[in-house]
Every structure is written in structure tokens, then in C-alpha cells.
N, C-alpha and C positions, 0 to 999 in steps of 0.2 A: 505493501499498500506506500501511494506519495506518501511528503512528511507534507505538503497541503489538506490533504484529503484528513490525514492523523486531527492537525490542529483546526484544521474545524470541525470535527467528533467533536476536540477534545474544548472547543468554544460551547458548542450545541447545550455536551454535557454538564457544561458549568452553567450555563444558562439559566438549565431546570431547577437548579439551586438543591440537590436532593444530596442528605449522606449518604456517602459510599453503600453502606449499610441498606436504606431506605431505594434506594436505585437498585440492587442487589434483591432485596424481596419483592419491592412491584413488579419487577422482571420476571421474576418468577411465576410468581400471579398470574401476569398477561401469558406467560408462557405456558401454565396450566390449560388456562382456557382456550390458548391455540391448538394444542395437545388432544383434548376432547374434539373441536371440530376436522382436526387430522384423521382422529379413531373415526369417529358418523363418515366423513366423506371418502375416507378405507375401506370403510364399513370391519371395523374389529372389532371380536368382539371375544369376549371372551379374554386368554393368556397373551394371546396375541394383541391386542390393546395393553395390558396389564406391560407385557414387554417392550412395547413402544413408551408408554409412560414411562416409565424407566429410564431407558434411553434419552429419553428428551430432555431426565431430567440429572441427568451424564453429562450429556452433550453443552446443557446451559452454560453449569461450571466453566467451558471452553469457549464458552458465548460471549456472558461476562467478564471472565478474566481477559481476553487478548482482544473482542471486539468492543465491547466497551474500554476496553483498559483498566479495570477497577484491579489496584493490585490486594495481592492477598493482607499485607499489614493496614491499607487501610480502611481492613474489617474488622482483624484483632488476630490474623493468621490462614493459613490455607486451608486448614480445619470447621472456621470458622462462616469460610467464603464458600465450603461447598453444603456445610447445615441451612445456613443463613435459607427461611423460608420452604422450608421444605414439608413442615407439616402443611403449608397454607396452600402449599404448589399439587400431595396430593390429594385435597380436600375441592379444591379448587377445584384440578382435571376430575377427580372421577364424580363429584356432585352434579359440575356439568356433562358430564360424558353423558351421566345418566338422566338427567331433566332432560335432554336434545334427542338421548334416542327415545323416552316416554313419550316428547310430543310429535316423535317425528315418525314414527311407529304403530 
């Protein structure tokens, strides 16, 4: 990625004025909704949907760490970066998946 794009992304994130931990949390909540929509769109049921949900959560670490440039030190370390929002992600994902599935079928 070019230096100019990194600078623009950094300016955008700074303009949002979220603490790094809040950014991680809300990113994971949004990804929970996105994962539920993906499960519905791909018509995944049961274990396949669960596997996608887990893989998306693991991928969220790399998205947040490298895509949003959130340093682990900014939130208390690598373990903390991985665990912030874990409960919210899975609850939002499962609730949204079940709700949309029920409404559409």
C-alpha cells in the first residue's frame, strides 16, 4: 500500500476520534452482522455457518491489526486485541443470523 493511502487512512481513523479499544469493539460488532448476512447469502446452515463465523472472527484480528493499523500495545497487548469484543461478535452474529433466517424462511 502506498504511503499516501496509509496517511489518508490514518487521518480518517483519527477524525473518527474513537479510542483503539472502541474501534476494535465496534469493528467486531459490524463484522458480526456482516458474517450473519454472508451465512444467509451463502445458505450456510449448521456447522458450516459456525465454521465461517469462527474464521471471520480470526480474520478480524488481521483486519484490525493490519487493515486498520491498530497496534496491540494501544489496547493492552496481542491477547487483548484478540479478545476485545469476542462476546459481542458472537452474540450479534448468532442473533442476526437466527433473526434473518427466521424472517426469510
